[in-house]
N, C-alpha and C positions, 0 to 999 in steps of 0.2 A: 504492498499500499504508498502509496507516492504520499511523502510528512505536506502540510501545506506550507510553501514559500516562507510565509514572514515567521513562524515557529520554528523551520530548522533555522532560522538565526538565532531566534530565541535560543534555540538547543545547543548553539556553537557558543553564546553566551553563559550559560545557566546551564549545564550537565545534568542531566535527568537519574544520576545514579540512584539519589536513596525515593523516586516514584513510588506512591502506591499503589500501584497495579488497581486500582479501579477500575469496572463498565460501567461509562453512565450507561440509562439505556435512553439517548437524546430524543424517540418519536414520544417516550411516554413523560421526560421531562418537560419539552417543550408543550406536552399538550396539558400536565398540568399549571401552567406558567400562564396559557394561551397564547403563545410567540414562537414564532421562529427565535432561535439564535445566531449569531455571526459562528459562523466558519471555522474562524481564528481561535476562537474561544472554544468551540467545541474541540479541535486539535491539541492545543495547551491538555484540557483535562485527559483528554483522551494518553496524552505523551504522559507529565507527569502526574494525573491523580489527585484527588486531593488536597492541599495543603500550604505551604509560605514559601517565598520567594525573600529571603530574608525577614525584611517588620512587614511584607506583603503577601498579606493573607488575598486568594483567590476565589472568590466567592463561587461557592458549589452550586447548580442549579437546585436541587434537589437536599436534605438531609443525607448526610456518610453514615458508614455505620460504625463511630463513635462516637458513644454518649454524648464524650463533654463536650461536642460542637453537635449537639443535635437541633440548637436552637439557633444554629448558623447555616442559613441558604439564601437565596435570591429572595424570597416572598417576605421572608423575615427583614434585611435588610431593605426590601428595598418602603419597609412604611419608615424608615431612622432616614432614609436617601431624598425618600419626598414630604416629607416635612421638612428637613433643608433647605428644598427647593423652595416650600412655600415661605419660612419662614427670612430667607435672604433674595428670597425673588429673580432666582434664577440666575442663569445668564445673559448682562445685560443683554439684549436685542433680540432674546427669544424670548416668542409670547407665547412656546407653547407652554400646556400646564403641567404638574408634578408627575401625571400617569407618566408622561414619555419618559419619563425616566425610568433604569435598571442596572442594578450596582454588581458591578463584574472585581472591583476590588475595593480593603480596607486595610486599616491599622497606620502604619510611620505614624508615629504620631499626632492621631486621628484624624485621616486624610483620607477622604471619599470618593472612589470611579467607580463613573459608568457611563451607559451611552446614552444617548438620544434618539429616541426611535420616533426618527422624523421623515424615517422611507419605509417601501412595503419589505427594502431589500434589506435582512440585518448586518450583511457587508457594506453594506454602504454605511451602517449609523457609525456619530465621532462620538470622541470619547468628550462627558463631563466630567471634572472632578473638581471636591469641593476641597476647598482650602483651607485647617481650622486658622496656617498664620501666614495672614498676605500684609498688605504692605496697607493701612491705612487708605490713600486713593485708588485702591482696585478692588472689584468688586469679587468676596469668597469663591468664588463660579466663575469657572472658567472652560473653555471650549478648542477643543486640539480635531483638526482635520485629517481627521488617521482611527484608524483598529484597534485595536487592545493591544495584540501583539507588537503592532509598531510602532504604539506613544511607548512600551516598554523599554523595545530597546533601542530607538529612539534617545531613550532619557539617561542609558547605560551609555549610549557611543555621545552624549553630549550633543547630540544635531537639532536642540532645543537655540531659541537666542538664551533662556534663562532655564533656571529649573522651574520645571512644568508644577511641580508640588510643594507646596508648605515643611517639604523635611526633605533632607538631601542625600537621605541613606540610601541611594540605587542613582545619583546625578554622580553620570562619569562613571560610573562603579558599577560591579555585580555584587551577586551571593548567593550565596547555596539556596537550592532546593530544600525542601525537608519536606515529606511526604506526613500529615497528621496517623499518620500507622507508627512511622519511624518516630516524632517526635512520641506520642503514647506510651511504646518500648523506652524509650528516655526515660519516659518520667517516672513510671514504676521502677524504673532503676536504679532512680535517684539521681541521674542525668541533668543536664542541660538540656533541654528539649530541642534549642537550633544550635548549642553548640557541641551535644554531646561530652562537653566536661562534666567531672562530678560539680555538682551544685553541693553548696555551706549548706542551702538552708531546706533540701531534703529532708524528708521526718518532719518538719516544723509541723503540717495539716497531714491529714488522716491520707490515703491515695489509694481508691476503691481500683483495680485493673482491671474489674469488669466495664470501668467508663471510659480506660484508656488503652483499649486494645481491641 
């Protein structure tokens, strides 16, 4: 099977060595969401599974098998993203309402990323981002005329005029993808979920292995 060209570029920057191996039923997921989804996003989940690139959490379309993340999926995250769109007025000059945004990424010190569903073809949806930290003379919201994966690779390669988010952890740099399955295994073993190094705070709170593996 041919890899989506944008995802092939991402895989060069962020190898899938710690992929989770989940297989999403895309027909069922899109039916549950009531919309098709961009092909690059689906190719990312097919290649990596559910997890994080550094501090960026990729929002899955439906709940995954890890109980600790059961409430983290598109339908749940859409509620918060659409609230932010309504409260901050959305992207300046865009007249579409909050129902036109759908989340695909979260984290990096409370930055939220999604698509603006402004076309019947999901592959034409541009990226929108809500930046928690932004200058006083600009909107918290910004639009980027590219897809999700192109947004990520352009950010990592420093191909925007400025850092597109209010956090620079993936600006002109990359990080490691770690699946939720591997994070759970590490957490239960008393390791830092992101780095795999011993966690000095392990054991501070009780851990139910069944919630993390």
